[in-house]
MDTraj code that builds the backbone (N, CA, C; nanometers):
import mdtraj as md
import numpy as np

residues = "MET ASN ILE ILE ILE ASN ASN SER SER MET ILE PRO ILE TYR GLU GLN LEU ILE ASP GLN ILE LYS SER GLN ILE ILE ASP GLY ARG ILE SER GLU GLY GLU SER LEU PRO SER VAL ARG ALA MET ALA LYS GLU LEU ARG ILE SER ALA LEU THR VAL LYS LYS ALA TYR ASP LEU LEU GLU MET GLU GLY PHE ILE THR THR VAL HIS GLY LYS GLY SER TYR VAL ASN SER LEU ASN VAL SER VAL LEU GLU GLU GLU ASN LYS LYS GLU ILE GLU ALA ALA PHE ASP HIS LEU ILE LYS LYS ALA ARG LEU ALA GLY LEU THR ASP GLU GLU ILE ALA SER LEU PHE THR MET LEU LEU GLU GLY GLU GLN".split()
xyz = np.array([
    [10.1800, 2.7673, 21.0816],
    [10.1927, 2.8901, 21.0050],
    [10.1665, 3.0067, 21.1000],
    [10.2517, 3.1049, 21.0917],
    [10.2411, 3.2200, 21.1797],
    [10.1952, 3.3414, 21.0995],
    [10.0685, 3.3784, 21.1168],
    [10.0103, 3.4929, 21.0464],
    [9.9619, 3.5921, 21.1510],
    [9.9980, 3.7177, 21.1323],
    [9.9526, 3.8228, 21.2232],
    [9.8775, 3.9267, 21.1406],
    [9.7520, 3.9479, 21.1762],
    [9.6676, 4.0447, 21.1062],
    [9.6587, 4.1711, 21.1900],
    [9.6831, 4.2845, 21.1253],
    [9.6717, 4.4141, 21.1916],
    [9.5416, 4.4794, 21.1454],
    [9.4420, 4.4760, 21.2321],
    [9.3101, 4.5297, 21.1956],
    [9.3095, 4.6817, 21.1806],
    [9.4088, 4.7490, 21.2370],
    [9.4121, 4.8948, 21.2264],
    [9.4981, 4.9426, 21.1090],
    [9.5544, 4.8483, 21.0336],
    [9.6369, 4.8826, 20.9182],
    [9.5508, 4.9323, 20.8028],
    [9.6086, 5.0175, 20.7201],
    [9.5401, 5.0642, 20.6001],
    [9.5451, 4.9579, 20.4893],
    [9.6286, 4.8552, 20.5077],
    [9.6395, 4.7473, 20.4094],
    [9.5243, 4.6501, 20.4327],
    [9.4470, 4.6189, 20.3279],
    [9.3349, 4.5264, 20.3444],
    [9.3808, 4.3921, 20.4026],
    [9.2934, 4.3299, 20.4789],
    [9.3276, 4.2052, 20.5479],
    [9.3691, 4.0961, 20.4488],
    [9.2989, 4.0845, 20.3362],
    [9.3357, 3.9802, 20.2401],
    [9.4756, 4.0025, 20.1852],
    [9.5166, 4.1298, 20.1681],
    [9.6518, 4.1591, 20.1201],
    [9.7553, 4.1265, 20.2267],
    [9.7245, 4.1542, 20.3530],
    [9.8151, 4.1174, 20.4613],
    [9.8360, 3.9661, 20.4627],
    [9.7269, 3.8930, 20.4451],
    [9.7329, 3.7475, 20.4433],
    [9.8171, 3.6982, 20.3254],
    [9.7912, 3.7522, 20.2081],
    [9.8675, 3.7146, 20.0883],
    [10.0167, 3.7424, 20.1087],
    [10.0491, 3.8636, 20.1541],
    [10.1888, 3.9024, 20.1706],
    [10.2616, 3.8098, 20.2679],
    [10.1959, 3.7756, 20.3769],
    [10.2610, 3.6916, 20.4769],
    [10.2769, 3.5473, 20.4298],
    [10.1775, 3.4952, 20.3599],
    [10.1894, 3.3589, 20.3072],
    [10.2974, 3.3540, 20.2000],
    [10.2985, 3.4523, 20.1084],
    [10.4030, 3.4580, 20.0047],
    [10.5406, 3.4622, 20.0683],
    [10.5558, 3.5492, 20.1661],
    [10.6842, 3.5649, 20.2338],
    [10.7304, 3.4330, 20.2946],
    [10.6382, 3.3602, 20.3582],
    [10.6743, 3.2337, 20.4207],
    [10.7064, 3.1257, 20.3172],
    [10.6418, 3.1310, 20.2023],
    [10.6734, 3.0369, 20.0945],
    [10.8110, 3.0687, 20.0373],
    [10.8346, 3.1955, 20.0075],
    [10.9622, 3.2376, 19.9490],
    [11.0785, 3.2093, 20.0436],
    [11.0583, 3.2344, 20.1733],
    [11.1634, 3.2108, 20.2730],
    [11.1825, 3.0633, 20.3054],
    [11.0930, 2.9783, 20.2589],
    [11.1051, 2.8361, 20.2856],
    [11.0435, 2.7920, 20.4178],
    [10.9751, 2.8827, 20.4861],
    [10.9099, 2.8442, 20.6120],
    [10.7875, 2.7571, 20.5859],
    [10.7298, 2.7695, 20.4668],
    [10.6240, 2.6790, 20.4217],
    [10.6819, 2.6098, 20.2986],
    [10.6925, 2.4770, 20.3039],
    [10.7592, 2.4047, 20.1963],
    [10.6655, 2.3610, 20.0848],
    [10.7279, 2.3281, 19.9746],
    [10.6549, 2.2771, 19.8589],
    [10.5742, 2.1544, 19.8995],
    [10.4484, 2.1513, 19.8572],
    [10.3618, 2.0385, 19.8871],
    [10.2909, 2.0472, 20.0210],
    [10.3338, 2.1396, 20.1056],
    [10.2712, 2.1546, 20.2374],
    [10.1308, 2.2107, 20.2209],
    [10.0392, 2.1606, 20.3022],
    [9.9023, 2.2098, 20.2923],
    [9.8834, 2.3317, 20.3811],
    [9.8027, 2.4229, 20.3313],
    [9.7654, 2.5402, 20.4094],
    [9.6427, 2.5021, 20.4920],
    [9.6183, 2.5742, 20.6010],
    [9.4953, 2.5481, 20.6760],
    [9.3735, 2.5691, 20.5855],
    [9.2667, 2.4988, 20.6154],
    [9.1449, 2.5183, 20.5365],
    [9.0985, 2.6631, 20.5515],
    [9.0151, 2.7058, 20.4576],
    [8.9628, 2.8426, 20.4611],
    [8.8934, 2.8675, 20.5953],
    [8.8099, 2.7742, 20.6360],
    [8.7362, 2.7916, 20.7611],
    [8.8290, 2.7921, 20.8821],
    [8.9273, 2.7019, 20.8834],
    [9.0201, 2.6951, 20.9967],
    [9.1025, 2.8237, 21.0069],
    [9.1500, 2.8724, 20.8931],
    [9.2291, 2.9963, 20.8919],
    [9.1432, 3.1138, 20.9385],
    [9.0202, 3.1200, 20.8896],
    [8.9302, 3.2287, 20.9281],
    [8.9030, 3.2256, 21.0783],
    [8.8800, 3.1071, 21.1300],
    [8.8520, 3.0934, 21.2732],
    [8.9736, 3.1318, 21.3562],
    [9.0903, 3.0842, 21.3153],
    [9.2138, 3.1130, 21.3885],
    [9.2450, 3.2626, 21.3908],
    [9.2251, 3.3291, 21.2771],
    [9.2577, 3.4715, 21.2667],
    [9.1402, 3.5618, 21.3044],
    [9.0241, 3.5002, 21.3258],
    [8.9024, 3.5751, 21.3593],
    [8.8669, 3.6756, 21.2497],
    [8.8677, 3.6238, 21.1259],
    [8.8307, 3.7046, 21.0104],
    [8.7289, 3.6262, 20.9284],
    [8.6721, 3.6910, 20.8300],
    [8.5723, 3.6271, 20.7447],
    [8.6346, 3.5182, 20.6578],
    [8.5607, 3.4091, 20.6411],
    [8.6057, 3.3026, 20.5517],
    [8.6164, 3.3542, 20.4079],
    [8.5314, 3.4510, 20.3720],
    [8.5383, 3.5082, 20.2369],
    [8.6704, 3.5817, 20.2141],
    [8.7224, 3.6429, 20.3195],
    [8.8510, 3.7127, 20.3098],
    [8.9630, 3.6125, 20.2850],
    [8.9613, 3.5024, 20.3588],
    [9.0631, 3.3976, 20.3402],
    [9.0495, 3.3376, 20.2010],
    [8.9278, 3.3118, 20.1578],
    [8.9034, 3.2548, 20.0244],
    [8.9579, 3.3473, 19.9163],
    [8.9368, 3.4770, 19.9320],
    [8.9877, 3.5733, 19.8335],
    [9.1407, 3.5673, 19.8288],
    [9.2036, 3.5613, 19.9446],
    [9.3503, 3.5545, 19.9509],
    [9.4000, 3.4256, 19.8844],
    [9.3382, 3.3131, 19.9165],
    [9.3786, 3.1854, 19.8576],
    [9.3587, 3.1872, 19.7059],
    [9.2461, 3.2424, 19.6599],
    [9.2202, 3.2494, 19.5153],
    [9.3282, 3.3316, 19.4443],
    [9.3666, 3.4450, 19.5036],
    [9.4693, 3.5293, 19.4421],
    [9.6063, 3.4619, 19.4465],
    [9.6363, 3.3914, 19.5553],
    [9.7624, 3.3171, 19.5629],
    [9.7669, 3.2076, 19.4568],
    [9.6519, 3.1467, 19.4320],
    [9.6450, 3.0437, 19.3281],
    [9.6637, 3.1050, 19.1894],
    [9.6009, 3.2207, 19.1658],
    [9.6163, 3.2884, 19.0358],
    [9.7620, 3.3254, 19.0103],
    [9.8349, 3.3588, 19.1162],
    [9.9748, 3.3971, 19.1019],
    [10.0685, 3.2759, 19.0991],
    [10.0139, 3.1555, 19.1159],
    [10.0940, 3.0347, 19.1040],
    [10.1626, 2.9894, 19.2324],
    [10.1271, 3.0477, 19.3443],
    [10.1911, 3.0095, 19.4697],
    [10.1298, 2.8842, 19.5316],
    [10.0004, 2.8653, 19.5110],
    [9.9334, 2.7481, 19.5679],
    [9.8413, 2.6860, 19.4645],
    [9.7995, 2.5627, 19.4932],
    [9.6993, 2.4944, 19.4130],
    [9.5920, 2.4457, 19.5092],
    [9.4673, 2.4669, 19.4728],
    [9.3569, 2.4214, 19.5559],
    [9.2891, 2.3042, 19.4880],
    [9.2739, 2.1959, 19.5616],
    [9.2049, 2.0774, 19.5123],
    [9.0721, 2.0711, 19.5871],
    [8.9626, 2.0854, 19.5132],
    [8.8298, 2.0900, 19.5752],
    [8.8086, 1.9667, 19.6639],
    [8.7722, 1.9935, 19.7869],
    [8.7467, 1.8858, 19.8814],
    [8.8696, 1.8336, 19.9532],
    [8.9878, 1.8747, 19.9088],
    [9.1124, 1.8251, 19.9688],
    [9.1887, 1.9351, 20.0413],
    [9.1921, 2.0554, 19.9826],
    [9.2642, 2.1648, 20.0454],
    [9.3535, 2.2394, 19.9495],
    [9.4331, 2.3297, 20.0070],
    [9.5258, 2.4117, 19.9280],
    [9.6680, 2.3741, 19.9629],
    [9.7510, 2.3602, 19.8604],
    [9.8877, 2.3135, 19.8771],
    [9.9857, 2.4088, 19.8102],
    [10.1038, 2.4198, 19.8687],
    [10.2081, 2.5076, 19.8159],
    [10.2680, 2.4442, 19.6907],
    [10.2744, 2.5218, 19.5841],
    [10.3350, 2.4768, 19.4592],
    [10.4869, 2.4851, 19.4682],
    [10.5530, 2.4087, 19.3833],
    [10.6967, 2.4281, 19.3695],
    [10.7143, 2.5542, 19.2868],
    [10.8030, 2.6384, 19.3312],
    [10.8248, 2.7640, 19.2603],
    [10.9607, 2.7587, 19.1934],
    [10.9633, 2.7977, 19.0672],
    [11.0923, 2.8032, 19.0016],
    [11.1611, 2.9348, 19.0352],
    [11.2875, 2.9383, 19.0127],
    [11.3687, 3.0541, 19.0502],
    [11.3203, 3.1813, 18.9827],
    [11.2759, 3.1722, 18.8579],
    [11.2327, 3.2936, 18.7875],
    [11.1086, 3.3545, 18.8513],
    [11.0179, 3.2704, 18.9037],
    [10.8990, 3.3223, 18.9715],
    [10.9409, 3.3964, 19.0980],
    [11.0329, 3.3367, 19.1734],
    [11.0804, 3.4018, 19.2957],
    [11.1520, 3.5328, 19.2647],
    [11.2363, 3.5314, 19.1615],
    [11.3081, 3.6531, 19.1235],
    [11.2100, 3.7624, 19.0817],
    [11.1095, 3.7270, 19.0044],
    [11.0110, 3.8244, 18.9581],
    [10.9330, 3.8821, 19.0762],
    [10.8964, 3.7967, 19.1702],
    [10.8230, 3.8425, 19.2889],
    [10.9105, 3.9378, 19.3711],
    [11.0366, 3.9031, 19.3872],
    [11.1281, 3.9903, 19.4610],
    [11.1453, 4.1246, 19.3896],
    [11.1573, 4.1213, 19.2572],
    [11.1706, 4.2457, 19.1808],
    [11.0486, 4.3351, 19.1978],
    [10.9286, 4.2739, 19.1960],
    [10.8067, 4.3529, 19.2135],
    [10.8057, 4.4194, 19.3509],
    [10.8468, 4.3468, 19.4529],
    [10.8502, 4.4037, 19.5883],
    [10.9522, 4.5170, 19.5975],
    [11.0675, 4.4990, 19.5355],
    [11.1710, 4.6026, 19.5382],
    [11.1251, 4.7259, 19.4616],
    [11.0626, 4.7051, 19.3461],
    [11.0108, 4.8182, 19.2681],
    [10.9066, 4.8961, 19.3481],
    [10.8209, 4.8251, 19.4176],
    [10.7182, 4.8921, 19.4986],
    [10.7826, 4.9732, 19.6108],
    [10.8863, 4.9170, 19.6717],
    [10.9567, 4.9888, 19.7788],
    [11.0259, 5.1131, 19.7235],
    [11.0925, 5.0988, 19.6091],
    [11.1574, 5.2151, 19.5460],
    [11.0544, 5.3219, 19.5115],
    [10.9432, 5.2802, 19.4535],
    [10.8381, 5.3744, 19.4162],
    [10.7897, 5.4525, 19.5376],
    [10.7679, 5.3819, 19.6462],
    [10.7235, 5.4468, 19.7704],
    [10.8273, 5.5484, 19.8188],
    [10.9543, 5.5099, 19.8177],
    [11.0599, 5.5987, 19.8660],
    [11.0806, 5.7194, 19.7742],
    [11.0667, 5.6997, 19.6451],
    [11.0807, 5.8114, 19.5506],
    [10.9686, 5.9124, 19.5740],
    [10.8468, 5.8629, 19.5914],
    [10.7350, 5.9537, 19.6188],
    [10.7580, 6.0290, 19.7496],
    [10.8082, 5.9597, 19.8485],
    [10.8354, 6.0227, 19.9783],
    [10.9447, 6.1295, 19.9651],
    [11.0474, 6.0992, 19.8873],
    [11.1565, 6.1943, 19.8660],
    [11.1064, 6.3180, 19.7916],
    [11.0225, 6.2983, 19.6916],
    [10.9672, 6.4119, 19.6161],
    [10.8781, 6.4982, 19.7052],
    [10.8010, 6.4335, 19.7933],
    [10.7181, 6.5090, 19.8865],
    [10.8042, 6.5912, 19.9823],
    [10.9233, 6.5411, 20.0100],
    [11.0160, 6.6129, 20.0985],
    [11.0885, 6.7246, 20.0238],
    [11.0645, 6.7352, 19.8919],
    [11.1216, 6.8442, 19.8151],
    [11.2501, 6.8114, 19.7419],
    [11.2923, 6.6856, 19.7434],
    [11.4148, 6.6485, 19.6729],
    [11.3896, 6.6419, 19.5219],
    [11.4874, 6.6851, 19.4451],
    [11.4792, 6.6753, 19.2993],
    [11.5202, 6.5347, 19.2571],
    [11.4912, 6.5015, 19.1314],
    [11.5319, 6.3709, 19.0805],
    [11.6831, 6.3535, 19.0883],
    [11.7566, 6.4607, 19.0615],
    [11.9027, 6.4544, 19.0673],
    [11.9499, 6.4287, 19.2099],
    [11.8858, 6.4917, 19.3074],
    [11.9229, 6.4702, 19.4482],
    [11.8902, 6.3274, 19.4922],
    [11.7783, 6.2770, 19.4449],
    [11.7405, 6.1387, 19.4775],
    [11.8427, 6.0418, 19.4182],
    [11.8765, 6.0628, 19.2913],
    [11.9742, 5.9759, 19.2242],
    [12.1095, 5.9844, 19.2932],
    [12.1505, 6.1050, 19.3310],
    [12.2782, 6.1241, 19.3988],
    [12.2794, 6.0517, 19.5338],
    [12.1706, 6.0634, 19.6077],
    [12.1589, 5.9961, 19.7369],
    [12.1642, 5.8451, 19.7186],
    [12.0946, 5.7939, 19.6186],
    [12.0942, 5.6506, 19.5906],
    [12.2345, 5.6015, 19.5545],
    [12.3032, 5.6774, 19.4681],
    [12.4402, 5.6409, 19.4295],
    [12.5329, 5.6418, 19.5497],
    [12.5205, 5.7426, 19.6341],
    [12.6037, 5.7520, 19.7543],
    [12.5790, 5.6297, 19.8448],
    [12.4540, 5.5921, 19.8613],
    [12.4224, 5.4758, 19.9455],
    [12.4749, 5.3466, 19.8845],
    [12.4653, 5.3347, 19.7532],
    [12.5187, 5.2150, 19.6864],
    [12.6695, 5.2046, 19.7058],
    [12.7392, 5.3155, 19.6904],
    [12.8840, 5.3157, 19.7069],
    [12.9235, 5.2867, 19.8498],
    [12.8433, 5.3286, 19.9448],
    [12.8729, 5.3020, 20.0844],
    [12.8564, 5.1560, 20.1230],
    [12.7812, 5.0809, 20.0447],
    [12.7576, 4.9391, 20.0730],
    [12.8710, 4.8511, 20.0221],
    [12.9593, 4.9056, 19.9400],
    [13.0656, 4.8220, 19.8817],
    [13.1840, 4.8107, 19.9722],
])
top = md.Topology()
chain = top.add_chain()
for i, resn in enumerate(residues, 1):
    res = top.add_residue(resn, chain, resSeq=i)
    for name in ("N", "CA", "C"):
        top.add_atom(name, md.element.get_by_symbol(name[0]), res)
traj = md.Trajectory(xyz[None], top)
């Protein structure tokens, strides 16, 4: 598993870990049933707190991406298409939200933003 933590990022380390593991699961780089490194091994490898890794694993489990078996480890769940689609939609919505806020800060009106978006969509066809 290839995880890169940016200690100078404004994004909390546990979120960086979650995002990268999710991405690798969704992309198929980590397959269904594959075990993740133990909390301690991951913490040691990334030189971060085991509590940070545990928090990331717990949140991944709550979201249905992994299952943790006490004493055995954490394993990637099989994901159905609707879970993947929903996760992708959430990421796209977050990206749109960020760009809309950036456009408004730049002084663009909602109509200008919509016009720009429509122009870009038409250019992709």
